[in-house]
Phi, psi and omega in degrees: 000157188300319184268349185039041180223135178247349188234031180264009171218155178284134183247152174281348184245128174280340178238150177289154176272127186241138180228140176275132182230152172285171180301335177270011176069021171285129180291131181260310184196148170286156182257110182234172178053046176243159177220172182065034181284122173228150182228129176243123183249126179241139180287116175077012185232195183267126176284164189216142174226142180216154177199172182229141176236146177282151177283337179239138174229159183262132173227113179059044176067023178234131177281129179230162177297134178295119183293344181292338181296322178278339184278320185280113180245159177301135174071017163285168183249152176241124178264122178247126175245121183209125179051050171068016177238146180244134174220139177254142181237154179247126178288123179229329182246141177217138182223126183256132183234151172241128182216174178297330182273006182118166178278152182205164179225131182256138181239142174230130180236152184236143179309144196287006165299339179297341176307324184291352173282349177278347184251154190233145171243131184226139177048055183251133177212132175219148180261335186199097177216163181274169181297320179298319179296320181291313186293319174301323178291317183296324184268005189297325185254027179233177177275359183270152178231159176269124181257268183266136175227128175302132185306327181298332183285335179275005173254001184246148179232136181224157172266156181203138175213147178208136177279318177193123181199159176287156176303322180298315179296320178298323178297309179300320178297312182290327173298320180294324179297324183263003182060043184252155181249128178270131175242122186267135171247086186284342179291320184253005181054061178229150180245129176244145184232116183244162166283137183306320179284002178260357180257125179087167177203165175271106183265008178084014183282134174232136178243134180212161183300132182096342179240090174072329188288119185255317184214150179213134174222134178237123176242119183244130180241095180293339183291342185266001184281160183222134174245350174221118187245118178261142186230140181221140182253204182297136176057038176074022178305138177235169174244034180303320183295344176267003182253129178297329180271356182073019178268161181246044183207161174252147179227143174207119179251016186299328182297318183281340180279337185300138001257044182304142181204134178217163180273187183291344177262010176066031171275128186290125175262315177228145180264155175287154172282345185238307189272159173285161179295326182291325177287324176296321177293318180297323178294318181296310179297322179295322176297319181290328175297315175303317180294322180291329179273352190294316180302312180299316180295317177302320178295316178298321178297318181295315181297321179297314181300314182297316181298315181298321178295319180296319178294320178298319178297316179296319180291331174292316179298319179298322175297325178292319180296317181295328176292319176298318179298324178297324178295317179297314183297321177295320180294321174299315182299321181295318180295315179299320182289326183283320189248349177051242186298334183275351186299312185304335182272357186273153183292319181295326177295317180296322180296313184289329174296323181295314179295325178298312180296319179297315184294322178296324175298322175297316180298318180295320179294320180294318178298326179293317179297320182289321179298320177299316178296320178296324175298316178299319180293320180296324178300316180293319177296330177290322179293323177295314177299322176298319177298318180296322178300320181290340185259004180294146188301319184292340178269358185233346181230144178283166180300326178292320179293323179291320174302310182295319179299326183303331177299331186257011177271107180244112191259133168219164180245147174238130180241136172214093184294351181276351184263132180241003180238131185296327177298315177298321181296317179295317180297316180295316182300323178290322176297314181295320182298329179300326182273354185242347189274018173206160184300131179293141183238126180242119187238139172237124183240130175254131183246114181269136181065018183297313185290324182287339181264002182301325183289336186260335185258104190289323180292324183289332183294344182272355187292146181206156178304136179092350181290158172256125179233166179244131181245135183226133172213106189291326184293320178277000186054050178247123173214096190243145169254117196228158175249130185283123180244350176204141178231127177244117182262120170256095186288330180290323183264359177056050180219158180226129171254130179251135174253125187229131186234170178058036175266179180210137173298124189242013184265124170261189188291341179260004180071020182269171178293132176272122184245114184274120180234012188248038182284106181255133180221123177266050177227175184293337181238123182290140175284113190271101183283358181267001177282199186310124194244029182294336180268011174246143172283080192247127179268115186253054183278064174256191186302313185296318180295324176301322178292315179297327182281338180287145185266108178218156181261100182299337180290339180265358185246128174244118182268120177244125184209179182085175186280132174057038180053039181285338179239131181224151175229120178226196181293348181264355179126195180260127177238135175229116184265156173278120184296338182265349185209107185292339182278352180253118181204163182254142176228136175238118183196146177051046177061027180225138175245130182221149176236127177244139178263356189222039175073021175099002177288330174218167181244124180271322179222131178227138178237118178224188182294342180275350178131194180256130182241121181205154176285326181223129173242112189247148178172173181266338186208135178241117187245148177169144176271348170216098180272137181224117180239130188218144167223189186290345186251355180168185182223141175239131177232145174235118186205132176056041175077010183233123173262126186240136180247130180240152175275189183289344177267004181078014184266132182299136184236323183223136168245124178233121181121227182262099187241157179297137178294128185300328182270345181212085186304339180283345179261162183231151175228158175255124178165208183234131176231130181244129178256120175055037179222206185211155170247116187240115181247118182237152179287141177287336180278336181218120183290341182275323189283131178164195178230158179219134184231124175213192183291340179277341179148206185229134183225154172229146183234148174273189180300334183263006179084003180282136179288118180257346181209140180210131173238116182275117187287340183277312181266344184080004182288134181248128180238127181233130170254103188134204181257148176237116180251125181240114182240158175289333177200158182303327186268001187263151174273337186293132180161195182227138176243125178247121179231179178291340177278342177150201182237138185225131178251148184229147173271185184295339180272354182095357181283151179282126181260326174207159180210134177240119182269120184287335182279315182265348185075004182284137180233125179238152182212143180284342179238233184231162175254130183231119176245116183238156176285140178289334182272332184224106183292343182278332186278133178162194184228138179236131178232124176219198185282359176265341179142204182235135178225142178244144186232145179274188182296325180271011177087004181283137179290126182258332174205162175203135172231113184266174187284353174272359180097000181278144179227140175227133177224132178272347180244209186278153178240123174225125182199162174290321179222129180236116182231148180169157177296312177228121182244113178239139178185164181286312174230126179244124174235126180196152176296313176231125181239118183230133176181158179297314175229127178241114183229133179190157174300321181224127181237120178230129177192155179294316178227124182241118185230121178196154175293320176228127179241118180239128179192147173299310178231124181239121184230126179191151175293312177234123178241112182245129179188142175293323177228125178238113177246123178199150177288320179224125181238119179243128177190150177286322178220128183238116178239125183201147171293318180223131171246106181268111181237125183268347181236194183294149173245121179249126179248120184284335180228216183280153176246109183260132175250153180296138183272012172288159180302132180097351180288138182174190180244125182247137181247112180256115175239159183292122179081358181211159181226131177223148182203154171233118182218173183217145174258007181113325183247330182237148174252125184247124172252122184233134178198160171302316179221127180256119180243121177254111185237138177225143179291326181247290181210162178237129183238140175244143177236160184059214185268140175243115187259111174256027186300316183275005181286132181286319178202154178238116183248149176068034177283134182278166175297157185289331185274355179272164176290155181097202180271132180211174179227152178217151183242135177244112182291333181295313183263352185057039177249146175250112184266144173256128184238144171235123186054035175089003181246137178294127174239357180181168180211164176227123179276127180268147177248000000 
C-alpha cells in the first residue's frame, strides 16, 4: 500500500473489516464469526493475513453448516479495510482441523502482489538499463503498473539476466540490485520503488518495561560483522582508481575504538574497550591525514579524467588524419600504377604528393600534442602515486601497531555483477558497508494491550512499518534505536509483535549517548558514519529527539513566526505569505509544498515526492553528476560527457557529446548522433531554404521549398535539380558538368572534350569514343570522325560503317530498314532493304530494291531489281529488268505479265528464237516451228482463222474424233469440225 502503515490514525474498529470478493473484486459477503485473526505486515515484502472459521455455527439455537465454507473458494480475494486503508489479499492456503472444540478450517491469504508469481520471465538478459525500464518490462504482460520510482534509481544502470523466474522473483531481484524497497499498492495494482532510508521516520516512540513492553529478545551476532569490505562489479570491476592508497576496499574500526576519545593534542580522555591508546591515536591521526589529502586527491582525479578525455579526443582526430593519409597514399599508388615512370612529372602526382606531405605534417603535430598530453597525464598520475605513498600503512603505523590492528581486520567481499561503473560500485559499497561494519542485532518486541490502548497512547498511534523506535531495558543494559521491519497483529489476544533489525547497543557506563567519531575509510571518499543512522544502534537523544519524545497535542499548538506574522503553522499546515501581495503565499501540507500567485486558484510551483513542478526554474548554475530532465514528451539525460534524448517509450533518439562509435562500440566519438530522427537546418532569412538529413537520406531545398538535391540512403540514388560540377581540384578546369541540358566534359585548359545533349540526344567528342570489355581489352567498339568499327576478342574487325555510307559486316544483318550502295552479308534481314547491289547467302525483307540482287534464298513481299539472281525466290511481287533463274520456276498461282505492247515470254535458245506475247487484243505465239501436242485431244473454241496460213498439213477427216475438215459442194463451203461437229467454215471461190 502507498503509505505502508496501518496504525497511523486512530480507528473506531479494533479489528479490520473483512469482505470476501470474487476475482473481479465484486464483494460477495462480509466475513464474520471468525477467530484467530492475525495480520503480518512486512517491509518491502508480501503481507499475510490468516483466520479460522468453525464448520458449524448457531442460528436460533440450532447448529447449521457454516455458509462461509461454500463461499470461500481457492484464489478468491479478501478485501481488508483497516484505519482508512484498503488492501486486497489472495486466498491460497487452506487447512482443515478436527479438535475437541469442534471442526474448523484455517485460511491464509497473501497481499495480491503474490499474483505476480503466476507470471514468468524466461531467457531475459540486459546489460545496462535503469530500474524503471526493468520493472516496466517485467509488468508489461500483467495487470500491474509502475507508479512511483525514486529519481536516483533512474540515474543508475545495472545489468540483469535470468534464465527462468516468476515476475515476482524478478521484481525482488532487481530491487536488490538497485538497493530499492518495494511498496505495494494492492488497491490500484501499482508498484512503488523507494530508497530504504526514505521509508519510515523517527516519531519519538519509546518502549520500556512497564509501558506497553511485554517481552523483549535481543540477538547479537558478532561473527557477521565486517571491518574491511572488498567490492567487485561486472567482470571483476574495482574502484582502485578512486582510492588514494590504490586499495579496493573500505575500512572502519570505530566499533573496536569505542569509547576512545582524545583532544586535539592527542591527550587521551577515554580509553577503548579493545584497542591500545597508541593504536587509537595512530588511527585518529591517519583519519585526519586522509581528510587533509582528500581535496587534493579529488582535484587530481578530476584532472586525470579531463586529461584522459582530451587524449581520447585527440587520438580520435589522429585516427581521422591517418585515414585521410591512407586515402592520399592510395590515390598516389593509382597514379604510379597507371603512368609508371611518367607519373612523377604529372600535375596530379605532384598535387597528391603535396597533400601527403601536408597531411603527414598534421599527423606529426598531432602525435606531438598527444605525447605532451600523455606526459601531463603521467605527471598527474605521479602526483597521485606520491599521495598514495604518503598514505601507505607502513608509513603511518609502527610495526607493532600494524600487528595489533591486524586482529581487528575482518574481511568480507561484496559482488554485484550488474554494476559497470566504478563510481556506482563505490557508492553501493559504502551503503552496504553501513550495514556490516558492526554486529547485526535482531530484536523481537512484544506489546501487550497495544491495540486497546491506541486511543489513549498518543505517541503509539503514530507507529508504522519502517519507523525508527527506541527500546529500553535498564536491567539488560539495553537501550536500542531500531527500525521496524515486520509487524504481527494478533487481534484476538490484543497484542502486537515487532521485528526490528540492524540495531546497536548504544549504552555506555554512564548511560550517555554513544557518538561515533571513528569512521576510518581508506578510499577517496570517507565513509561518513554521521549520516542517516537507521542501520546503526544510535541513541539520538538530542534536542529534536527530546521534542519528539515529549507528549504534546500539535492540534492545540500554533506556531507563529517570521516578520509581521507572515508565517503561520496550524492544523491546515504551514503558511508563509508574501508581504507585498496577500494573494501570493507558500503552503506546506500533506507532504506537498506549493506556491500560489492568486490566492490558491492556481499553483505556480509544487514540490512533492515525485519532484519539483514549476513553469519556470531559474538560476545561474545547474550541478549534478547525473542530470535527468523529463517532460510528457521525452527525457534528457547528461552523464559522462554524453547528452541523451529519449522519447516517451524510453527509446534513445539523440546522442550529443561522447557517444559509442557505431562500428566499434568499445571506441568513442565526439559529435551528434540521431536515431530515427532528422537534422533540419534552415535559413533564418527564408524558412524554406536549407538542408535536411535523416535515416532516409539527405535533401536540400530552395527559397520556395522545392527540393533541389536528394540522396536516397536505401538505393543510393542521387537527384539534383540544377547543375552538378565534378572537378579534380577546386582551382582546376578539368572535370564534368551535368545539367538538365546534358553532360559536358572539360580538359585542364577549360576546353570542351565531349558533350551529350539531353534534348536532342546528340553526343559529340573532340577525340574518339572507345568501349572495351574489362575481361578482353581487344574486344569492343571504337567511334570517331571516320565512322564506327567493331572488333572481336582477337582484335579482328567484325563490322564497320564509315562516314561515306559504306557498311561492312562479317556476321548477320538484321534491321527494320537496310539501305546502301552495296550491301554484303551472310544473312540479311530487314523490313526494307535498298541498295545498288544486295548480295548474301540469304536475303529476307518486306521490300527488297536493288539494281542487282544476288542470293541463295531471296524472300520478300516486293522484290524490285534490274537483275535478280537466286536459287530460290519467294515474293508477292517481283519487279526486275532481268530475272536470272538457273533452275525450275514454280508459280503457285497466276503469272501476270504487263499488258503493254511487247509484253510476253521470250525463249532464247542458241540458233532460234521463240516468244509468246500480247498487244492487248491478240496473243501471239511465235516460233520457227509451233508444235501443239496433246496426250489425248486438242480443242478449239469460237473461231479459228487460218486465213494467213500458207498451208495446213495433216488435217484429219471430219467424221473422226479430234479436229477435222469437210467440204460441201452444194454450198461450196469448207467446214472445220471438232469431234464430228462443225465449229467453223471457209467459203471457197
